[in-house]
C-alpha positions as CSV (number, residue, x, y, z in Angstrom):
1,M,57.4,133.1,67.1
2,A,56.7,129.3,67.5
3,L,59.4,126.9,66.6
4,I,56.9,124.6,64.8
5,E,53.8,126.0,63.1
6,V,51.6,123.6,61.2
7,K,48.3,124.8,59.7
8,N,45.6,122.9,58.0
9,A,47.7,120.0,57.0
10,I,46.0,117.3,54.9
11,K,47.8,114.1,53.8
12,T,45.9,111.8,51.5
13,Y,46.9,108.3,50.6
14,Q,45.6,106.4,47.6
15,T,45.0,102.7,47.9
16,G,43.6,101.4,44.5
17,D,40.4,103.2,43.8
18,D,40.1,104.4,47.5
19,S,41.7,107.3,49.3
20,F,42.0,108.3,52.9
21,N,43.3,111.2,54.9
22,A,46.1,110.2,57.2
23,L,46.0,113.8,58.3
24,N,42.8,115.6,58.3
25,N,43.1,119.4,58.5
26,V,45.7,119.2,61.3
27,S,47.0,122.5,63.0
28,L,49.5,122.6,65.7
29,S,51.9,125.1,67.2
30,I,54.9,124.2,69.4
31,E,56.9,126.8,71.1
32,K,60.7,126.8,71.7
33,G,61.6,124.7,74.8
34,E,58.5,122.6,74.8
35,F,58.6,118.8,75.5
36,V,55.6,117.2,73.6
37,A,54.4,113.7,73.4
38,I,52.5,112.6,70.3
39,M,50.2,109.7,71.1
40,G,47.6,107.6,69.3
41,A,46.8,104.1,68.1
42,S,48.3,102.6,64.9
43,G,46.8,104.4,62.0
44,S,45.9,107.5,64.0
45,G,48.1,109.8,62.0
46,K,50.9,110.3,64.6
47,S,53.6,108.7,62.4
48,T,52.5,110.6,59.3
49,F,52.7,113.8,61.3
50,M,56.1,113.0,62.7
51,N,57.4,112.3,59.2
52,M,56.1,115.7,58.1
53,L,57.8,117.4,61.0
54,G,61.1,115.6,60.0
55,T,60.5,116.8,56.3
56,L,60.6,113.1,55.3
57,D,57.1,113.5,53.8
58,K,55.0,116.5,52.6
59,P,51.3,117.2,53.1
60,N,49.1,117.5,50.1
61,S,47.9,120.9,51.3
62,G,48.4,123.2,54.3
63,S,51.6,124.8,55.6
64,Y,54.6,123.9,57.8
65,Y,57.0,126.5,59.1
66,L,60.1,125.5,61.2
67,D,61.8,128.3,62.9
68,G,60.1,130.7,60.5
69,I,61.2,128.8,57.4
70,D,58.6,127.5,55.0
71,M,59.5,123.8,54.8
72,L,57.1,123.1,51.8
73,S,58.9,125.6,49.6
74,L,62.4,124.0,49.9
75,D,64.0,121.7,47.4
76,T,65.5,118.3,48.4
77,N,69.1,119.7,49.0
78,S,67.8,122.6,51.2
79,L,65.7,120.2,53.3
80,A,68.7,118.0,53.9
81,E,70.5,121.0,55.0
82,V,67.7,122.0,57.3
83,R,67.5,118.5,58.8
84,N,71.3,118.6,59.5
85,L,71.3,122.0,61.2
86,K,68.0,122.3,62.9
87,M,66.9,118.6,63.7
88,G,68.2,115.8,65.7
89,F,66.6,112.3,65.2
90,V,66.3,109.5,67.6
91,F,64.7,106.3,66.5
92,Q,63.3,103.1,68.1
93,G,66.0,101.0,66.4
94,F,68.9,103.3,67.3
95,N,70.1,103.4,63.6
96,L,73.8,103.2,64.5
97,I,76.4,102.1,61.9
98,S,77.3,98.6,63.1
99,R,81.1,98.6,62.3
100,T,81.7,102.1,63.5
101,S,82.6,103.2,67.1
102,A,80.4,105.2,69.3
103,L,82.6,108.2,68.7
104,E,82.5,107.8,65.0
105,N,78.7,107.4,65.0
106,V,78.3,110.6,66.8
107,E,80.7,112.4,64.4
108,L,78.6,111.4,61.4
109,P,76.3,114.5,61.3
110,M,79.2,116.8,61.4
111,I,80.9,115.2,58.4
112,Y,77.9,116.2,56.4
113,K,78.2,119.7,57.8
114,G,81.9,120.0,56.7
115,I,83.4,120.4,60.1
116,S,87.1,119.6,60.5
117,E,88.2,116.2,61.9
118,E,89.7,117.8,65.0
119,E,86.6,119.8,65.8
120,R,84.4,116.8,65.1
121,R,86.4,114.7,67.6
122,I,86.2,117.4,70.3
123,R,82.4,117.9,69.9
124,A,81.6,114.2,69.7
125,K,83.5,113.5,72.9
126,A,81.6,116.3,74.6
127,A,78.2,114.9,73.4
128,L,79.1,111.4,74.7
129,K,80.0,112.9,78.1
130,I,76.7,114.6,78.3
131,V,75.0,111.2,78.0
132,G,77.4,109.5,80.4
133,L,79.3,107.4,77.8
134,E,82.7,109.1,77.8
135,N,84.2,105.7,78.7
136,R,82.5,104.0,75.8
137,E,84.0,106.1,72.9
138,N,85.8,103.2,71.1
139,H,83.1,100.5,71.7
140,M,81.2,99.2,68.7
141,P,77.4,99.0,68.9
142,N,77.4,95.3,69.5
143,Q,79.6,95.8,72.5
144,M,77.0,98.0,74.1
145,S,73.6,97.5,75.7
146,G,70.4,98.7,74.1
147,G,70.3,101.7,76.6
148,Q,73.9,102.6,75.8
149,Q,73.2,102.4,72.1
150,Q,70.2,104.7,72.4
151,R,72.4,107.2,74.5
152,V,74.9,107.1,71.6
153,A,72.0,108.0,69.3
154,I,70.9,110.9,71.5
155,A,74.6,112.1,71.5
156,R,74.5,112.0,67.7
157,A,71.2,113.9,67.7
158,I,72.5,116.8,69.8
159,V,76.1,117.1,68.5
160,N,75.2,119.8,65.9
161,D,73.3,121.6,68.7
162,P,69.9,121.6,66.8
163,P,67.0,123.4,68.4
164,L,64.6,120.5,67.7
165,I,64.9,116.8,68.7
166,L,62.4,114.4,67.0
167,A,62.2,111.0,68.9
168,D,60.2,108.1,67.3
169,E,59.3,105.5,70.0
170,P,62.8,105.9,71.5
171,T,62.1,103.5,74.3
172,G,60.3,100.9,72.2
173,N,63.1,98.4,72.2
174,L,64.1,99.0,75.9
175,D,63.2,97.4,79.2
176,T,61.4,99.4,81.9
177,K,64.5,100.4,83.9
178,T,66.5,101.4,80.8
179,S,63.6,103.3,79.4
180,I,63.5,105.4,82.6
181,E,67.2,106.1,82.3
182,V,66.8,107.2,78.6
183,M,63.8,109.4,79.4
184,E,65.7,111.2,82.2
185,F,68.3,112.1,79.6
186,F,65.5,113.6,77.4
187,V,64.3,115.6,80.5
188,K,67.9,116.8,80.9
189,L,68.1,117.9,77.3
190,N,64.8,119.8,77.6
191,E,65.3,121.4,81.0
192,Q,69.1,122.0,81.2
193,M,69.9,122.5,77.5
194,G,66.6,124.1,76.3
195,K,66.0,121.6,73.5
196,T,62.5,121.4,72.0
197,I,61.5,117.7,72.0
198,V,58.7,116.0,70.1
199,L,58.4,112.4,71.0
200,V,56.1,109.8,69.5
201,T,55.0,107.1,72.0
202,H,52.1,104.7,72.7
203,E,53.1,104.2,76.3
204,P,51.4,106.5,78.9
205,D,54.2,106.1,81.5
206,I,56.7,107.5,78.8
207,A,54.3,110.4,78.0
208,E,54.3,111.3,81.8
209,Y,57.9,112.6,81.3
210,C,56.6,115.1,78.7
211,K,55.1,118.6,79.5
212,R,52.4,118.4,76.9
213,V,50.5,115.5,75.4
214,V,48.9,115.7,71.9
215,R,46.6,112.7,70.9
216,F,45.7,111.7,67.4
217,K,42.8,109.6,66.2
218,D,41.8,109.0,62.6
219,G,44.0,111.7,61.4
220,N,42.6,114.3,63.7
221,I,44.0,115.8,67.0
222,I,41.4,114.8,69.6
223,S,43.2,116.4,72.7
224,D,46.0,118.7,73.5
225,E,46.8,118.7,77.2
226,V,49.5,120.9,78.8
227,K,50.5,119.7,82.2
228,R,50.6,122.0,85.1
């Protein structure tokens, strides 16, 4: 069974008297353990598709199953629970809480899960160690470089051990050297920890790290290449 199964997804937006399909009958299956890049120009539908995978938006028609669960049948509270248990999010802007230490930022998803303070601390420390930041636990975001902040965000994304990581332009605010370091962590998460990763990028050199590249144009998938 695929981890992600999207079939015939249509997403229509209304602008005044006009409407357009941001997703036009899109179907895509992603198996557990894949590392997939979603590419396309602005307005291609890739961000709409990513928002749908993250259950931040719903298609007007079609279906979306995550790990066998019908995402379109769930209410708001159930969707929030699925996001917390089955997804880790990494964003271009890091989205760290500015007045909170690296360790406390990583603990945040576990607070929503109701995990004890002692267990949160142990697991957050372990996640920071995975991304090489065990010596930055008490640093605030403004005391860290962009690459370090993104690594904190990755630690936060994996701390609940979700099967799926969704990364939206995770290197968009980073220089080339730091981008390489961050992408090497994603490769590690995929190959050594078995995480399924779906990553939106417009940069071909970033997509090179992925094992499969899906390209969108005008709300359609125009190519789906699995690397040998």
